[in-house]
PDB file with one MODEL, atoms N, CA, C and O in Angstrom:
MODEL        1
ATOM      1  N   MET A   1     176.589  74.623 110.418  1.00  0.00           N
ATOM      2  CA  MET A   1     176.955  75.696 111.310  1.00  0.00           C
ATOM      3  C   MET A   1     175.841  75.954 112.325  1.00  0.00           C
ATOM      4  O   MET A   1     176.120  76.221 113.494  1.00  0.00           O
ATOM      5  N   ILE A   2     174.601  75.876 111.895  1.00  0.00           N
ATOM      6  CA  ILE A   2     173.491  76.126 112.804  1.00  0.00           C
ATOM      7  C   ILE A   2     173.475  75.086 113.915  1.00  0.00           C
ATOM      8  O   ILE A   2     173.154  75.409 115.058  1.00  0.00           O
ATOM      9  N   HIS A   3     173.814  73.860 113.599  1.00  0.00           N
ATOM     10  CA  HIS A   3     173.787  72.807 114.602  1.00  0.00           C
ATOM     11  C   HIS A   3     174.885  72.979 115.651  1.00  0.00           C
ATOM     12  O   HIS A   3     174.747  72.483 116.769  1.00  0.00           O
ATOM     13  N   LYS A   4     175.952  73.658 115.316  1.00  0.00           N
ATOM     14  CA  LYS A   4     177.046  73.871 116.261  1.00  0.00           C
ATOM     15  C   LYS A   4     176.785  75.065 117.177  1.00  0.00           C
ATOM     16  O   LYS A   4     177.172  75.036 118.346  1.00  0.00           O
ATOM     17  N   CYS A   5     176.136  76.111 116.671  1.00  0.00           N
ATOM     18  CA  CYS A   5     175.977  77.341 117.432  1.00  0.00           C
ATOM     19  C   CYS A   5     174.615  77.453 118.122  1.00  0.00           C
ATOM     20  O   CYS A   5     174.480  78.173 119.112  1.00  0.00           O
ATOM     21  N   TYR A   6     173.638  76.766 117.623  1.00  0.00           N
ATOM     22  CA  TYR A   6     172.285  76.884 118.170  1.00  0.00           C
ATOM     23  C   TYR A   6     171.805  75.539 118.691  1.00  0.00           C
ATOM     24  O   TYR A   6     172.174  74.491 118.162  1.00  0.00           O
ATOM     25  N   ARG A   7     170.986  75.575 119.725  1.00  0.00           N
ATOM     26  CA  ARG A   7     170.402  74.363 120.289  1.00  0.00           C
ATOM     27  C   ARG A   7     168.890  74.563 120.375  1.00  0.00           C
ATOM     28  O   ARG A   7     168.419  75.639 120.743  1.00  0.00           O
ATOM     29  N   TYR A   8     168.156  73.545 120.041  1.00  0.00           N
ATOM     30  CA  TYR A   8     166.696  73.645 120.072  1.00  0.00           C
ATOM     31  C   TYR A   8     166.212  73.572 121.518  1.00  0.00           C
ATOM     32  O   TYR A   8     166.517  72.623 122.239  1.00  0.00           O
ATOM     33  N   ASP A   9     165.460  74.581 121.926  1.00  0.00           N
ATOM     34  CA  ASP A   9     164.887  74.641 123.272  1.00  0.00           C
ATOM     35  C   ASP A   9     163.405  74.293 123.179  1.00  0.00           C
ATOM     36  O   ASP A   9     162.611  75.111 122.713  1.00  0.00           O
ATOM     37  N   PRO A  10     163.016  73.088 123.616  1.00  0.00           N
ATOM     38  CA  PRO A  10     161.618  72.686 123.474  1.00  0.00           C
ATOM     39  C   PRO A  10     160.660  73.550 124.289  1.00  0.00           C
ATOM     40  O   PRO A  10     159.506  73.710 123.893  1.00  0.00           O
ATOM     41  N   ALA A  11     161.098  74.107 125.405  1.00  0.00           N
ATOM     42  CA  ALA A  11     160.224  74.955 126.223  1.00  0.00           C
ATOM     43  C   ALA A  11     159.866  76.239 125.485  1.00  0.00           C
ATOM     44  O   ALA A  11     158.724  76.696 125.534  1.00  0.00           O
ATOM     45  N   ALA A  12     160.856  76.820 124.796  1.00  0.00           N
ATOM     46  CA  ALA A  12     160.609  78.054 124.055  1.00  0.00           C
ATOM     47  C   ALA A  12     160.097  77.756 122.652  1.00  0.00           C
ATOM     48  O   ALA A  12     159.477  78.611 122.021  1.00  0.00           O
ATOM     49  N   GLY A  13     160.350  76.558 122.169  1.00  0.00           N
ATOM     50  CA  GLY A  13     159.932  76.192 120.820  1.00  0.00           C
ATOM     51  C   GLY A  13     160.769  76.851 119.742  1.00  0.00           C
ATOM     52  O   GLY A  13     160.301  77.060 118.622  1.00  0.00           O
ATOM     53  N   ALA A  14     162.006  77.178 120.082  1.00  0.00           N
ATOM     54  CA  ALA A  14     162.884  77.850 119.113  1.00  0.00           C
ATOM     55  C   ALA A  14     164.331  77.426 119.378  1.00  0.00           C
ATOM     56  O   ALA A  14     164.628  76.742 120.358  1.00  0.00           O
ATOM     57  N   TYR A  15     165.219  77.852 118.478  1.00  0.00           N
ATOM     58  CA  TYR A  15     166.643  77.590 118.650  1.00  0.00           C
ATOM     59  C   TYR A  15     167.257  78.695 119.508  1.00  0.00           C
ATOM     60  O   TYR A  15     166.925  79.869 119.343  1.00  0.00           O
ATOM     61  N   SER A  16     168.149  78.323 120.419  1.00  0.00           N
ATOM     62  CA  SER A  16     168.853  79.315 121.238  1.00  0.00           C
ATOM     63  C   SER A  16     170.355  79.185 120.987  1.00  0.00           C
ATOM     64  O   SER A  16     170.866  78.094 120.734  1.00  0.00           O
ATOM     65  N   LEU A  17     171.033  80.296 121.059  1.00  0.00           N
ATOM     66  CA  LEU A  17     172.477  80.339 120.797  1.00  0.00           C
ATOM     67  C   LEU A  17     173.231  79.708 121.959  1.00  0.00           C
ATOM     68  O   LEU A  17     172.983  80.031 123.121  1.00  0.00           O
ATOM     69  N   GLN A  18     174.138  78.822 121.643  1.00  0.00           N
ATOM     70  CA  GLN A  18     174.996  78.230 122.669  1.00  0.00           C
ATOM     71  C   GLN A  18     176.234  79.107 122.800  1.00  0.00           C
ATOM     72  O   GLN A  18     177.218  78.918 122.085  1.00  0.00           O
ATOM     73  N   ALA A  19     176.179  80.052 123.703  1.00  0.00           N
ATOM     74  CA  ALA A  19     177.272  81.015 123.837  1.00  0.00           C
ATOM     75  C   ALA A  19     178.582  80.339 124.223  1.00  0.00           C
ATOM     76  O   ALA A  19     179.634  80.709 123.702  1.00  0.00           O
ATOM     77  N   MET A  20     178.546  79.373 125.109  1.00  0.00           N
ATOM     78  CA  MET A  20     179.783  78.723 125.523  1.00  0.00           C
ATOM     79  C   MET A  20     180.442  77.966 124.376  1.00  0.00           C
ATOM     80  O   MET A  20     181.667  77.968 124.255  1.00  0.00           O
ATOM     81  N   ALA A  21     179.651  77.329 123.545  1.00  0.00           N
ATOM     82  CA  ALA A  21     180.228  76.610 122.404  1.00  0.00           C
ATOM     83  C   ALA A  21     180.884  77.577 121.434  1.00  0.00           C
ATOM     84  O   ALA A  21     181.966  77.311 120.911  1.00  0.00           O
ATOM     85  N   VAL A  22     180.221  78.701 121.198  1.00  0.00           N
ATOM     86  CA  VAL A  22     180.787  79.711 120.300  1.00  0.00           C
ATOM     87  C   VAL A  22     182.075  80.272 120.891  1.00  0.00           C
ATOM     88  O   VAL A  22     183.051  80.470 120.167  1.00  0.00           O
ATOM     89  N   MET A  23     182.089  80.529 122.190  1.00  0.00           N
ATOM     90  CA  MET A  23     183.292  81.054 122.852  1.00  0.00           C
ATOM     91  C   MET A  23     184.447  80.048 122.806  1.00  0.00           C
ATOM     92  O   MET A  23     185.599  80.435 122.606  1.00  0.00           O
ATOM     93  N   ARG A  24     184.147  78.786 122.987  1.00  0.00           N
ATOM     94  CA  ARG A  24     185.195  77.758 122.920  1.00  0.00           C
ATOM     95  C   ARG A  24     185.812  77.687 121.530  1.00  0.00           C
ATOM     96  O   ARG A  24     187.033  77.625 121.383  1.00  0.00           O
ATOM     97  N   ILE A  25     184.972  77.697 120.533  1.00  0.00           N
ATOM     98  CA  ILE A  25     185.467  77.642 119.156  1.00  0.00           C
ATOM     99  C   ILE A  25     186.318  78.871 118.859  1.00  0.00           C
ATOM    100  O   ILE A  25     187.397  78.765 118.276  1.00  0.00           O
ATOM    101  N   GLY A  26     185.820  80.040 119.268  1.00  0.00           N
ATOM    102  CA  GLY A  26     186.586  81.275 119.075  1.00  0.00           C
ATOM    103  C   GLY A  26     187.897  81.258 119.832  1.00  0.00           C
ATOM    104  O   GLY A  26     188.911  81.745 119.331  1.00  0.00           O
ATOM    105  N   GLY A  27     187.889  80.698 121.043  1.00  0.00           N
ATOM    106  CA  GLY A  27     189.118  80.611 121.839  1.00  0.00           C
ATOM    107  C   GLY A  27     190.154  79.706 121.207  1.00  0.00           C
ATOM    108  O   GLY A  27     191.342  80.027 121.191  1.00  0.00           O
ATOM    109  N   VAL A  28     189.709  78.581 120.688  1.00  0.00           N
ATOM    110  CA  VAL A  28     190.634  77.644 120.039  1.00  0.00           C
ATOM    111  C   VAL A  28     191.235  78.279 118.784  1.00  0.00           C
ATOM    112  O   VAL A  28     192.435  78.160 118.537  1.00  0.00           O
ATOM    113  N   ILE A  29     190.412  78.942 118.009  1.00  0.00           N
ATOM    114  CA  ILE A  29     190.909  79.618 116.804  1.00  0.00           C
ATOM    115  C   ILE A  29     191.904  80.700 117.179  1.00  0.00           C
ATOM    116  O   ILE A  29     192.933  80.850 116.520  1.00  0.00           O
ATOM    117  N   SER A  30     191.610  81.460 118.234  1.00  0.00           N
ATOM    118  CA  SER A  30     192.521  82.519 118.686  1.00  0.00           C
ATOM    119  C   SER A  30     193.853  81.955 119.153  1.00  0.00           C
ATOM    120  O   SER A  30     194.908  82.507 118.841  1.00  0.00           O
ATOM    121  N   ILE A  31     193.808  80.857 119.898  1.00  0.00           N
ATOM    122  CA  ILE A  31     195.052  80.248 120.388  1.00  0.00           C
ATOM    123  C   ILE A  31     195.927  79.789 119.227  1.00  0.00           C
ATOM    124  O   ILE A  31     197.136  80.019 119.227  1.00  0.00           O
ATOM    125  N   PHE A  32     195.320  79.144 118.243  1.00  0.00           N
ATOM    126  CA  PHE A  32     196.098  78.708 117.078  1.00  0.00           C
ATOM    127  C   PHE A  32     196.630  79.898 116.284  1.00  0.00           C
ATOM    128  O   PHE A  32     197.751  79.846 115.777  1.00  0.00           O
ATOM    129  N   ALA A  33     195.851  80.959 116.170  1.00  0.00           N
ATOM    130  CA  ALA A  33     196.300  82.136 115.430  1.00  0.00           C
ATOM    131  C   ALA A  33     197.487  82.802 116.123  1.00  0.00           C
ATOM    132  O   ALA A  33     198.476  83.141 115.472  1.00  0.00           O
ATOM    133  N   VAL A  34     197.395  82.988 117.428  1.00  0.00           N
ATOM    134  CA  VAL A  34     198.495  83.611 118.171  1.00  0.00           C
ATOM    135  C   VAL A  34     199.723  82.699 118.176  1.00  0.00           C
ATOM    136  O   VAL A  34     200.847  83.175 118.016  1.00  0.00           O
ATOM    137  N   GLY A  35     199.518  81.407 118.356  1.00  0.00           N
ATOM    138  CA  GLY A  35     200.640  80.463 118.314  1.00  0.00           C
ATOM    139  C   GLY A  35     201.331  80.452 116.961  1.00  0.00           C
ATOM    140  O   GLY A  35     202.559  80.400 116.886  1.00  0.00           O
ATOM    141  N   GLY A  36     200.543  80.503 115.889  1.00  0.00           N
ATOM    142  CA  GLY A  36     201.120  80.565 114.556  1.00  0.00           C
ATOM    143  C   GLY A  36     201.894  81.845 114.326  1.00  0.00           C
ATOM    144  O   GLY A  36     202.951  81.832 113.694  1.00  0.00           O
ATOM    145  N   LEU A  37     201.374  82.953 114.838  1.00  0.00           N
ATOM    146  CA  LEU A  37     202.070  84.236 114.701  1.00  0.00           C
ATOM    147  C   LEU A  37     203.398  84.216 115.444  1.00  0.00           C
ATOM    148  O   LEU A  37     204.422  84.634 114.902  1.00  0.00           O
ATOM    149  N   VAL A  38     203.385  83.734 116.676  1.00  0.00           N
ATOM    150  CA  VAL A  38     204.616  83.681 117.471  1.00  0.00           C
ATOM    151  C   VAL A  38     205.636  82.758 116.816  1.00  0.00           C
ATOM    152  O   VAL A  38     206.817  83.097 116.745  1.00  0.00           O
ATOM    153  N   ALA A  39     205.197  81.599 116.338  1.00  0.00           N
ATOM    154  CA  ALA A  39     206.115  80.661 115.678  1.00  0.00           C
ATOM    155  C   ALA A  39     206.692  81.280 114.404  1.00  0.00           C
ATOM    156  O   ALA A  39     207.886  81.144 114.138  1.00  0.00           O
ATOM    157  N   GLY A  40     205.863  81.949 113.625  1.00  0.00           N
ATOM    158  CA  GLY A  40     206.350  82.596 112.407  1.00  0.00           C
ATOM    159  C   GLY A  40     207.360  83.690 112.697  1.00  0.00           C
ATOM    160  O   GLY A  40     208.379  83.790 112.014  1.00  0.00           O
ATOM    161  N   LEU A  41     207.092  84.505 113.697  1.00  0.00           N
ATOM    162  CA  LEU A  41     208.031  85.569 114.064  1.00  0.00           C
ATOM    163  C   LEU A  41     209.336  84.990 114.603  1.00  0.00           C
ATOM    164  O   LEU A  41     210.414  85.510 114.316  1.00  0.00           O
ATOM    165  N   PHE A  42     209.241  83.919 115.380  1.00  0.00           N
ATOM    166  CA  PHE A  42     210.439  83.277 115.914  1.00  0.00           C
ATOM    167  C   PHE A  42     211.312  82.724 114.791  1.00  0.00           C
ATOM    168  O   PHE A  42     212.527  82.925 114.785  1.00  0.00           O
ATOM    169  N   LEU A  43     210.693  82.033 113.851  1.00  0.00           N
ATOM    170  CA  LEU A  43     211.457  81.466 112.731  1.00  0.00           C
ATOM    171  C   LEU A  43     212.060  82.567 111.862  1.00  0.00           C
ATOM    172  O   LEU A  43     213.187  82.436 111.384  1.00  0.00           O
ATOM    173  N   ASN A  44     211.316  83.642 111.658  1.00  0.00           N
ATOM    174  CA  ASN A  44     211.829  84.761 110.872  1.00  0.00           C
ATOM    175  C   ASN A  44     213.060  85.366 111.545  1.00  0.00           C
ATOM    176  O   ASN A  44     214.028  85.709 110.867  1.00  0.00           O
ATOM    177  N   GLU A  45     213.030  85.498 112.863  1.00  0.00           N
ATOM    178  CA  GLU A  45     214.172  86.058 113.582  1.00  0.00           C
ATOM    179  C   GLU A  45     215.381  85.125 113.507  1.00  0.00           C
ATOM    180  O   GLU A  45     216.511  85.600 113.396  1.00  0.00           O
ATOM    181  N   ARG A  46     215.168  83.815 113.564  1.00  0.00           N
ATOM    182  CA  ARG A  46     216.283  82.874 113.430  1.00  0.00           C
ATOM    183  C   ARG A  46     216.942  82.995 112.064  1.00  0.00           C
ATOM    184  O   ARG A  46     218.168  82.975 111.956  1.00  0.00           O
ATOM    185  N   VAL A  47     216.129  83.119 111.024  1.00  0.00           N
ATOM    186  CA  VAL A  47     216.668  83.243 109.669  1.00  0.00           C
ATOM    187  C   VAL A  47     217.456  84.539 109.551  1.00  0.00           C
ATOM    188  O   VAL A  47     218.538  84.553 108.963  1.00  0.00           O
ATOM    189  N   ARG A  48     216.932  85.617 110.097  1.00  0.00           N
ATOM    190  CA  ARG A  48     217.649  86.905 110.041  1.00  0.00           C
ATOM    191  C   ARG A  48     218.994  86.838 110.753  1.00  0.00           C
ATOM    192  O   ARG A  48     219.998  87.339 110.246  1.00  0.00           O
ATOM    193  N   ARG A  49     219.011  86.215 111.936  1.00  0.00           N
ATOM    194  CA  ARG A  49     220.269  86.118 112.682  1.00  0.00           C
ATOM    195  C   ARG A  49     221.293  85.298 111.916  1.00  0.00           C
ATOM    196  O   ARG A  49     222.472  85.652 111.892  1.00  0.00           O
ATOM    197  N   ARG A  50     220.865  84.210 111.291  1.00  0.00           N
ATOM    198  CA  ARG A  50     221.806  83.383 110.521  1.00  0.00           C
ATOM    199  C   ARG A  50     222.355  84.148 109.324  1.00  0.00           C
ATOM    200  O   ARG A  50     223.550  84.075 109.034  1.00  0.00           O
ATOM    201  N   ARG A  51     221.496  84.875 108.634  1.00  0.00           N
ATOM    202  CA  ARG A  51     221.965  85.666 107.489  1.00  0.00           C
ATOM    203  C   ARG A  51     222.939  86.745 107.933  1.00  0.00           C
ATOM    204  O   ARG A  51     223.964  86.976 107.293  1.00  0.00           O
ATOM    205  N   ARG A  52     222.602  87.412 109.053  1.00  0.00           N
ATOM    206  CA  ARG A  52     223.464  88.471 109.559  1.00  0.00           C
ATOM    207  C   ARG A  52     224.820  87.904 109.978  1.00  0.00           C
ATOM    208  O   ARG A  52     225.854  88.523 109.726  1.00  0.00           O
ATOM    209  N   ALA A  53     224.822  86.742 110.610  1.00  0.00           N
ATOM    210  CA  ALA A  53     226.069  86.113 111.053  1.00  0.00           C
ATOM    211  C   ALA A  53     226.918  85.688 109.859  1.00  0.00           C
ATOM    212  O   ALA A  53     228.140  85.835 109.889  1.00  0.00           O
ATOM    213  N   SER A  54     226.293  85.166 108.820  1.00  0.00           N
ATOM    214  CA  SER A  54     227.063  84.738 107.657  1.00  0.00           C
ATOM    215  C   SER A  54     227.633  85.942 106.917  1.00  0.00           C
ATOM    216  O   SER A  54     228.743  85.868 106.389  1.00  0.00           O
ATOM    217  N   ARG A  55     226.906  87.033 106.870  1.00  0.00           N
ATOM    218  CA  ARG A  55     227.432  88.248 106.222  1.00  0.00           C
ATOM    219  C   ARG A  55     228.604  88.816 107.000  1.00  0.00           C
ATOM    220  O   ARG A  55     229.581  89.266 106.400  1.00  0.00           O
ATOM    221  N   GLN A  56     228.525  88.805 108.327  1.00  0.00           N
ATOM    222  CA  GLN A  56     229.618  89.327 109.142  1.00  0.00           C
ATOM    223  C   GLN A  56     230.853  88.457 109.025  1.00  0.00           C
ATOM    224  O   GLN A  56     231.967  88.980 108.985  1.00  0.00           O
ATOM    225  N   SER A  57     230.691  87.146 108.969  1.00  0.00           N
ATOM    226  CA  SER A  57     231.858  86.274 108.860  1.00  0.00           C
ATOM    227  C   SER A  57     232.529  86.454 107.503  1.00  0.00           C
ATOM    228  O   SER A  57     233.753  86.374 107.406  1.00  0.00           O
ATOM    229  N   VAL A  58     231.747  86.696 106.459  1.00  0.00           N
ATOM    230  CA  VAL A  58     232.324  86.934 105.136  1.00  0.00           C
ATOM    231  C   VAL A  58     233.068  88.256 105.134  1.00  0.00           C
ATOM    232  O   VAL A  58     234.168  88.337 104.586  1.00  0.00           O
ATOM    233  N   SER A  59     232.498  89.297 105.732  1.00  0.00           N
ATOM    234  CA  SER A  59     233.160  90.602 105.746  1.00  0.00           C
ATOM    235  C   SER A  59     234.411  90.572 106.620  1.00  0.00           C
ATOM    236  O   SER A  59     235.396  91.235 106.292  1.00  0.00           O
ATOM    237  N   ILE A  60     234.401  89.819 107.729  1.00  0.00           N
ATOM    238  CA  ILE A  60     235.589  89.698 108.578  1.00  0.00           C
ATOM    239  C   ILE A  60     236.686  88.966 107.830  1.00  0.00           C
ATOM    240  O   ILE A  60     237.850  89.358 107.912  1.00  0.00           O
ATOM    241  N   THR A  61     236.345  87.917 107.107  1.00  0.00           N
ATOM    242  CA  THR A  61     237.323  87.163 106.327  1.00  0.00           C
ATOM    243  C   THR A  61     237.934  88.043 105.248  1.00  0.00           C
ATOM    244  O   THR A  61     239.147  88.020 105.039  1.00  0.00           O
ATOM    245  N   ARG A  62     237.120  88.801 104.576  1.00  0.00           N
ATOM    246  CA  ARG A  62     237.623  89.691 103.523  1.00  0.00           C
ATOM    247  C   ARG A  62     238.516  90.770 104.105  1.00  0.00           C
ATOM    248  O   ARG A  62     239.557  91.073 103.522  1.00  0.00           O
ATOM    249  N   SER A  63     238.145  91.364 105.240  1.00  0.00           N
ATOM    250  CA  SER A  63     238.950  92.436 105.817  1.00  0.00           C
ATOM    251  C   SER A  63     240.283  91.898 106.340  1.00  0.00           C
ATOM    252  O   SER A  63     241.295  92.589 106.224  1.00  0.00           O
ATOM    253  N   THR A  64     240.321  90.701 106.907  1.00  0.00           N
ATOM    254  CA  THR A  64     241.585  90.136 107.372  1.00  0.00           C
ATOM    255  C   THR A  64     242.473  89.750 106.201  1.00  0.00           C
ATOM    256  O   THR A  64     243.690  89.921 106.274  1.00  0.00           O
ATOM    257  N   SER A  65     241.899  89.236 105.130  1.00  0.00           N
ATOM    258  CA  SER A  65     242.732  88.880 103.990  1.00  0.00           C
ATOM    259  C   SER A  65     243.272  90.137 103.319  1.00  0.00           C
ATOM    260  O   SER A  65     244.404  90.126 102.836  1.00  0.00           O
ATOM    261  N   ASN A  66     242.510  91.207 103.273  1.00  0.00           N
ATOM    262  CA  ASN A  66     243.000  92.464 102.712  1.00  0.00           C
ATOM    263  C   ASN A  66     244.075  93.073 103.600  1.00  0.00           C
ATOM    264  O   ASN A  66     245.036  93.642 103.083  1.00  0.00           O
ATOM    265  N   ALA A  67     243.944  92.971 104.909  1.00  0.00           N
ATOM    266  CA  ALA A  67     244.947  93.511 105.823  1.00  0.00           C
ATOM    267  C   ALA A  67     246.239  92.720 105.706  1.00  0.00           C
ATOM    268  O   ALA A  67     247.314  93.315 105.767  1.00  0.00           O
ATOM    269  N   THR A  68     246.180  91.422 105.543  1.00  0.00           N
ATOM    270  CA  THR A  68     247.359  90.581 105.405  1.00  0.00           C
ATOM    271  C   THR A  68     248.079  90.914 104.104  1.00  0.00           C
ATOM    272  O   THR A  68     249.305  91.022 104.079  1.00  0.00           O
ATOM    273  N   ILE A  69     247.329  91.073 103.040  1.00  0.00           N
ATOM    274  CA  ILE A  69     247.930  91.407 101.748  1.00  0.00           C
ATOM    275  C   ILE A  69     248.572  92.783 101.823  1.00  0.00           C
ATOM    276  O   ILE A  69     249.671  92.990 101.308  1.00  0.00           O
ATOM    277  N   ALA A  70     247.892  93.717 102.460  1.00  0.00           N
ATOM    278  CA  ALA A  70     248.447  95.073 102.591  1.00  0.00           C
ATOM    279  C   ALA A  70     249.713  95.047 103.458  1.00  0.00           C
ATOM    280  O   ALA A  70     250.678  95.753 103.166  1.00  0.00           O
ATOM    281  N   GLY A  71     249.709  94.233 104.524  1.00  0.00           N
ATOM    282  CA  GLY A  71     250.866  94.151 105.416  1.00  0.00           C
ATOM    283  C   GLY A  71     252.063  93.493 104.732  1.00  0.00           C
ATOM    284  O   GLY A  71     253.198  93.880 105.010  1.00  0.00           O
ATOM    285  N   VAL A  72     251.861  92.541 103.873  1.00  0.00           N
ATOM    286  CA  VAL A  72     252.931  91.843 103.203  1.00  0.00           C
ATOM    287  C   VAL A  72     253.521  92.717 102.104  1.00  0.00           C
ATOM    288  O   VAL A  72     254.733  92.708 101.888  1.00  0.00           O
ATOM    289  N   SER A  73     252.689  93.460 101.421  1.00  0.00           N
ATOM    290  CA  SER A  73     253.181  94.221 100.287  1.00  0.00           C
ATOM    291  C   SER A  73     253.961  95.452 100.697  1.00  0.00           C
ATOM    292  O   SER A  73     254.630  96.061  99.862  1.00  0.00           O
ATOM    293  N   ARG A  74     253.894  95.831 101.957  1.00  0.00           N
ATOM    294  CA  ARG A  74     254.645  97.022 102.390  1.00  0.00           C
ATOM    295  C   ARG A  74     256.066  96.743 102.544  1.00  0.00           C
ATOM    296  O   ARG A  74     256.835  97.636 102.901  1.00  0.00           O
TER     297      ARG A  74
ENDMDL
END
């Protein structure tokens, strides 16, 4: 980790922080985190819509079959 974030400066005789390298690494991590969040939310919404659609089609089928039975028995 020290080799990625710090660079040896011979003029100062010490290690100095490479701010741009740290920012790039942080930016890449942020992009993947936000992309993963958006993808997860998108997939969750697709699953919800499919479940909702299947429940509605089942309830519509049941209500039409009950109406037909009620109409015939009268």
